[in-house]
Residue frames as qw, qx, qy, qz and C-alpha x, y, z in Angstrom:
[[0.163, 0.020, 0.556, 0.815, -79.46, -32.94, 46.42],
 [0.361, 0.488, 0.373, -0.701, -82.42, -30.73, 45.40],
 [0.294, 0.243, 0.789, 0.482, -84.41, -31.85, 42.37],
 [0.272, 0.328, 0.039, -0.904, -86.38, -29.34, 40.41],
 [0.519, 0.408, 0.746, -0.087, -89.62, -30.35, 38.79],
 [0.357, 0.452, 0.563, 0.593, -91.05, -29.38, 35.42],
 [0.094, -0.926, -0.365, -0.007, -92.76, -26.37, 37.02],
 [0.420, -0.723, 0.163, 0.523, -89.41, -24.82, 37.94],
 [0.458, 0.006, 0.572, 0.681, -88.15, -25.30, 34.40],
 [0.155, 0.727, 0.572, 0.347, -91.29, -23.60, 33.06],
 [0.248, -0.925, -0.168, 0.234, -90.79, -20.64, 35.44],
 [0.476, -0.460, 0.358, 0.659, -87.18, -20.21, 34.26],
 [0.354, 0.318, 0.634, 0.610, -88.28, -20.21, 30.62],
 [0.009, -0.874, -0.473, -0.114, -90.97, -17.61, 31.39],
 [0.349, -0.827, 0.043, 0.439, -88.43, -15.29, 33.05],
 [0.459, -0.194, 0.527, 0.688, -86.04, -15.69, 30.10],
 [0.272, 0.565, 0.653, 0.424, -88.87, -14.86, 27.67],
 [0.114, 0.303, 0.022, 0.946, -89.02, -11.35, 29.16],
 [0.494, -0.655, -0.425, -0.383, -92.00, -11.72, 31.45],
 [0.269, -0.698, 0.379, -0.545, -91.96, -10.69, 35.10],
 [0.311, 0.070, -0.894, 0.315, -90.86, -12.87, 37.98],
 [0.607, -0.429, -0.172, -0.646, -93.87, -13.95, 40.00],
 [0.842, -0.474, 0.016, -0.256, -94.29, -15.36, 43.53],
 [0.857, -0.391, 0.264, 0.207, -91.66, -18.11, 44.15],
 [0.737, 0.502, 0.088, 0.443, -89.60, -17.03, 41.12],
 [0.023, -0.927, 0.185, -0.327, -88.40, -13.93, 43.00],
 [0.868, -0.024, -0.344, 0.358, -84.92, -14.78, 44.29],
 [0.145, 0.578, -0.323, 0.736, -83.97, -11.66, 46.28],
 [0.358, -0.230, -0.774, 0.469, -83.91, -11.92, 50.11],
 [0.012, 0.590, 0.441, -0.676, -85.58, -8.52, 50.63],
 [0.231, 0.479, 0.570, 0.626, -87.81, -6.45, 48.37],
 [0.125, 0.133, 0.172, -0.968, -89.34, -2.99, 48.31],
 [0.102, 0.422, 0.900, 0.039, -93.07, -3.73, 48.46],
 [0.260, 0.016, -0.121, -0.958, -95.89, -1.76, 46.88],
 [0.399, 0.272, 0.775, -0.408, -99.46, -2.67, 47.81],
 [0.324, 0.439, 0.759, 0.355, -102.22, -3.23, 45.22],
 [0.069, 0.921, 0.375, -0.076, -103.56, 0.31, 45.78],
 [0.482, 0.709, -0.086, 0.507, -100.11, 1.83, 45.05],
 [0.452, -0.855, 0.170, -0.190, -99.22, 2.50, 48.70],
 [0.444, 0.537, -0.654, 0.295, -95.54, 2.02, 49.64],
 [0.857, -0.468, -0.205, -0.066, -95.27, -0.69, 52.31],
 [0.277, -0.832, 0.481, -0.003, -91.47, -0.52, 52.62],
 [0.419, 0.463, -0.781, -0.022, -88.60, -3.01, 52.56],
 [0.806, -0.259, 0.373, -0.378, -89.67, -6.47, 53.72],
 [0.321, -0.278, 0.884, 0.197, -88.47, -10.04, 53.28],
 [0.368, 0.082, -0.687, -0.621, -89.76, -12.02, 50.32],
 [0.232, -0.258, -0.932, 0.105, -91.52, -14.48, 52.62],
 [0.072, 0.455, 0.488, -0.741, -93.42, -11.66, 54.33],
 [0.299, 0.344, -0.279, -0.845, -94.38, -10.15, 50.98],
 [0.330, -0.028, -0.868, -0.370, -95.55, -13.52, 49.67],
 [0.113, -0.361, -0.841, 0.386, -97.62, -14.01, 52.83],
 [0.189, 0.454, 0.226, -0.841, -99.27, -10.61, 52.38],
 [0.346, 0.238, -0.544, -0.727, -100.04, -11.31, 48.71],
 [0.303, -0.140, -0.932, -0.141, -101.49, -14.75, 49.41],
 [0.005, -0.376, -0.689, 0.619, -103.53, -13.36, 52.28],
 [0.329, 0.486, 0.063, -0.807, -105.24, -11.02, 49.80],
 [0.746, 0.374, 0.550, -0.037, -105.59, -13.71, 47.12],
 [0.442, 0.875, -0.143, -0.136, -103.17, -11.93, 44.76],
 [0.889, 0.197, -0.051, 0.410, -99.69, -12.44, 43.30],
 [0.375, -0.786, 0.199, 0.450, -96.34, -10.89, 44.17],
 [0.724, 0.604, 0.182, 0.280, -94.81, -9.53, 40.95],
 [0.527, -0.438, 0.150, 0.713, -91.27, -8.17, 40.52],
 [0.401, 0.871, 0.284, -0.007, -91.75, -4.95, 38.52],
 [0.224, 0.907, -0.336, 0.119, -88.24, -3.44, 38.77],
 [0.959, -0.172, -0.072, 0.212, -85.61, -6.20, 39.11],
 [0.592, 0.468, -0.177, 0.632, -82.67, -3.83, 38.48],
 [0.275, -0.797, 0.136, -0.521, -83.42, -1.73, 41.59],
 [0.513, 0.093, -0.724, 0.452, -81.66, -2.40, 44.87],
 [0.386, 0.032, 0.921, -0.040, -83.61, -3.99, 46.55],
 [0.027, -0.221, -0.753, -0.619, -85.94, -5.11, 43.71],
 [0.407, 0.052, 0.207, -0.888, -89.38, -3.49, 43.63],
 [0.072, -0.227, -0.960, -0.150, -92.30, -5.91, 43.92],
 [0.411, -0.077, 0.013, -0.908, -95.99, -5.18, 43.68],
 [0.309, 0.213, 0.886, -0.272, -99.01, -7.07, 44.95],
 [0.468, 0.332, -0.199, -0.795, -101.44, -7.51, 42.04],
 [0.836, 0.245, 0.456, -0.180, -103.54, -9.95, 40.04],
 [0.282, -0.435, 0.637, 0.570, -100.89, -11.11, 37.56],
 [0.380, 0.359, 0.805, 0.282, -103.33, -12.69, 35.10],
 [0.175, 0.896, 0.387, -0.131, -105.31, -9.47, 34.82],
 [0.191, -0.792, 0.290, 0.503, -102.08, -7.47, 34.47],
 [0.365, -0.149, 0.758, 0.519, -100.87, -9.67, 31.56],
 [0.326, 0.611, 0.709, 0.136, -104.26, -9.49, 29.85],
 [0.079, 0.947, 0.196, -0.240, -104.39, -5.69, 30.00],
 [0.251, -0.659, 0.458, 0.541, -100.77, -5.22, 28.89],
 [0.376, 0.097, 0.800, 0.457, -101.38, -7.45, 25.84],
 [0.237, 0.786, 0.571, -0.006, -104.57, -5.54, 25.08],
 [0.062, -0.903, 0.083, 0.418, -102.64, -2.24, 25.18],
 [0.354, -0.371, 0.663, 0.546, -99.95, -3.71, 22.93],
 [0.370, 0.436, 0.763, 0.301, -102.58, -4.71, 20.34],
 [0.112, 0.921, 0.320, -0.193, -103.98, -1.17, 20.47],
 [0.207, -0.737, 0.365, 0.529, -100.51, 0.23, 19.73],
 [0.404, -0.010, 0.777, 0.482, -100.18, -2.09, 16.74],
 [0.296, 0.716, 0.624, 0.101, -103.49, -0.82, 15.32],
 [0.023, -0.934, -0.018, 0.355, -102.34, 2.78, 15.69],
 [0.320, -0.501, 0.593, 0.543, -99.08, 1.99, 13.90],
 [0.438, 0.303, 0.781, 0.328, -100.94, 0.26, 11.09],
 [0.232, 0.886, 0.392, -0.085, -102.94, 3.42, 10.43],
 [0.134, -0.865, 0.252, 0.412, -99.69, 5.34, 10.06],
 [0.627, -0.057, 0.637, 0.444, -98.40, 3.07, 7.31],
 [0.323, 0.583, -0.280, -0.691, -97.97, 4.32, 3.76],
 [0.758, 0.262, 0.597, 0.018, -99.53, 2.04, 1.16],
 [0.014, -0.471, 0.519, 0.713, -98.36, 2.05, -2.42],
 [0.718, 0.492, 0.466, -0.159, -100.43, 1.54, -5.56],
 [0.287, -0.389, 0.576, 0.659, -98.40, 1.05, -8.74],
 [0.650, 0.660, 0.267, -0.266, -99.51, 1.85, -12.27],
 [0.501, -0.062, 0.534, 0.678, -97.96, 1.66, -15.73],
 [0.164, 0.355, -0.138, -0.910, -98.72, 4.27, -18.44],
 [0.425, 0.058, -0.652, -0.625, -100.61, 1.78, -20.62],
 [0.126, 0.151, 0.892, -0.406, -102.75, 0.36, -17.81],
 [0.146, -0.418, -0.727, -0.526, -106.28, -0.37, -19.06],
 [0.325, -0.441, 0.022, -0.836, -109.23, 1.67, -17.74],
 [0.825, -0.383, -0.320, -0.266, -110.81, -1.29, -15.95],
 [0.761, -0.071, -0.417, 0.492, -107.53, -2.09, -14.18],
 [0.125, 0.342, -0.218, 0.906, -107.17, 1.56, -13.18],
 [0.573, -0.467, -0.116, -0.663, -110.68, 1.51, -11.66],
 [0.877, -0.261, -0.401, 0.052, -109.88, -1.72, -9.78],
 [0.592, 0.052, -0.374, 0.712, -106.68, -0.28, -8.31],
 [0.111, -0.410, 0.087, -0.901, -108.42, 2.99, -7.42],
 [0.735, -0.475, -0.294, -0.383, -111.06, 1.01, -5.49],
 [0.807, -0.214, -0.377, 0.402, -108.26, -0.52, -3.39],
 [0.308, 0.268, -0.180, 0.895, -106.73, 2.94, -3.01],
 [0.405, -0.521, -0.116, -0.743, -110.06, 4.26, -1.71],
 [0.833, -0.414, -0.366, -0.022, -110.20, 1.42, 0.85],
 [0.640, -0.013, -0.326, 0.696, -106.75, 2.42, 2.13],
 [0.004, 0.373, -0.055, 0.926, -107.83, 6.05, 2.42],
 [0.634, -0.516, -0.283, -0.501, -111.02, 4.99, 4.24],
 [0.837, -0.329, -0.355, 0.254, -108.81, 3.15, 6.78],
 [0.299, -0.945, 0.073, 0.110, -106.90, 6.37, 7.42],
 [0.747, -0.235, 0.353, 0.513, -103.75, 5.31, 5.57],
 [0.162, 0.764, -0.294, -0.551, -101.68, 7.47, 3.25],
 [0.851, 0.314, 0.403, 0.122, -101.21, 6.17, -0.28],
 [0.148, -0.592, 0.489, 0.623, -98.26, 6.64, -2.60],
 [0.774, 0.558, 0.267, -0.138, -99.34, 6.46, -6.26],
 [0.325, -0.524, 0.580, 0.532, -96.47, 5.49, -8.54],
 [0.749, 0.631, 0.070, -0.190, -96.40, 5.51, -12.32],
 [0.542, -0.482, 0.568, 0.389, -93.38, 3.55, -13.57],
 [0.599, 0.716, -0.180, -0.309, -91.94, 3.68, -17.08],
 [0.740, -0.213, 0.560, 0.306, -89.89, 1.20, -19.10],
 [0.587, 0.219, 0.564, 0.537, -88.02, 1.34, -22.37],
 [0.193, 0.360, 0.376, 0.832, -89.36, 3.80, -24.93],
 [0.295, -0.804, -0.506, -0.102, -92.04, 4.97, -22.50],
 [0.519, -0.537, -0.158, 0.646, -89.31, 6.95, -20.71],
 [0.295, 0.110, 0.302, 0.900, -88.93, 9.32, -23.66],
 [0.247, -0.490, -0.390, -0.739, -92.55, 10.49, -23.17],
 [0.331, -0.296, -0.745, 0.498, -92.79, 10.50, -19.37],
 [0.084, 0.187, 0.206, -0.957, -94.18, 14.04, -19.25],
 [0.456, -0.027, -0.452, -0.767, -96.93, 13.33, -21.75],
 [0.538, -0.228, -0.808, -0.076, -98.01, 10.05, -20.12],
 [0.286, -0.300, -0.654, 0.632, -98.00, 11.46, -16.58],
 [0.173, 0.106, 0.030, -0.979, -99.89, 14.61, -17.66],
 [0.570, -0.106, -0.512, -0.634, -102.71, 12.43, -19.05],
 [0.600, -0.150, -0.784, 0.050, -102.66, 9.62, -16.50],
 [0.251, -0.119, -0.639, 0.717, -102.38, 11.25, -13.06],
 [0.336, -0.009, 0.093, -0.937, -105.36, 13.64, -13.48],
 [0.661, -0.107, -0.581, -0.463, -107.48, 10.63, -14.50],
 [0.540, -0.164, -0.756, 0.330, -106.55, 8.83, -11.27],
 [0.058, -0.083, -0.426, 0.899, -107.15, 11.96, -9.16],
 [0.482, -0.086, -0.234, -0.840, -110.57, 12.39, -10.79],
 [0.685, -0.184, -0.680, -0.185, -111.51, 8.81, -9.84],
 [0.385, -0.138, -0.670, 0.619, -110.39, 9.39, -6.24],
 [0.207, -0.764, -0.420, -0.445, -112.55, 12.50, -6.02],
 [0.226, -0.752, 0.227, -0.576, -112.91, 14.06, -2.59],
 [0.915, -0.345, -0.205, 0.027, -111.85, 10.94, -0.64],
 [0.761, -0.291, -0.015, 0.580, -108.25, 12.15, -0.47],
 [0.060, 0.983, -0.084, -0.151, -106.03, 15.18, -0.70],
 [0.767, 0.461, -0.202, 0.398, -102.76, 15.40, -2.64],
 [0.608, -0.757, 0.019, 0.238, -100.16, 15.73, 0.09],
 [0.412, -0.504, 0.476, 0.592, -97.11, 15.69, -2.15],
 [0.553, 0.675, -0.123, -0.473, -97.26, 16.93, -5.75],
 [0.952, 0.264, 0.101, 0.117, -96.15, 14.57, -8.54],
 [0.098, -0.841, 0.497, 0.188, -92.39, 14.30, -8.75],
 [0.849, 0.416, -0.323, -0.027, -90.03, 12.31, -10.90],
 [0.538, -0.621, 0.570, -0.010, -87.60, 9.88, -9.26],
 [0.300, -0.256, 0.853, 0.341, -85.64, 8.13, -12.02],
 [0.156, -0.105, -0.806, -0.561, -88.04, 6.03, -14.09],
 [0.205, -0.548, -0.800, 0.133, -90.95, 6.66, -11.72],
 [0.150, -0.414, -0.018, -0.897, -93.37, 9.54, -11.22],
 [0.378, -0.388, -0.805, 0.243, -95.00, 9.46, -7.79],
 [0.225, -0.499, 0.044, -0.836, -97.40, 11.46, -5.69],
 [0.159, -0.124, -0.848, 0.491, -98.63, 11.08, -2.11],
 [0.425, -0.466, -0.375, -0.679, -102.33, 11.13, -1.24],
 [0.025, 0.021, -0.756, 0.654, -103.58, 11.54, 2.34],
 [0.123, -0.579, -0.802, -0.081, -107.12, 10.87, 3.60],
 [0.121, -0.654, -0.130, -0.736, -109.34, 13.90, 4.10],
 [0.029, 0.227, -0.641, 0.732, -109.37, 15.13, 7.70],
 [0.583, -0.095, 0.204, -0.780, -113.15, 14.87, 8.12],
 [0.833, 0.096, -0.420, -0.348, -113.37, 11.26, 6.93]]
């Protein structure tokens, strides 16, 4: 009977988590081997491939397990994981810049509160994010939506100044008047 140690259990969990199979985790008898410089070595046994990788002080990593035979590459696996995580963080930052932030106002918002919210709005624009400015109405305020929005929105746009450009003109959506502001291209 063959007993597996804690290391084998850890390797199984790592493979299940979506990471690559590495070194002894590769269970195919033969693999298509790619050297660290990208050169095709050919189809070899796993033991041969492991010997070549260890001889160079690197790891054997299964990069395409669905292929027949699976494609394995000789590389420094730790460096590969570090760089792939670094790229993933870079993608998250790019996505964050594409988000649309929303700043909500009410028609009877005090001047100091308007200035405070506009400061946050300016920070979003400085980060390269688009901002949706919404002016929501309740109760009797709805009967004078045109009057309130005609006074209020120009005041907000004046406070924003040249930090942003109106991308979408004010439009009414039910009890809300909204407009979209994008950061200026040069900023």
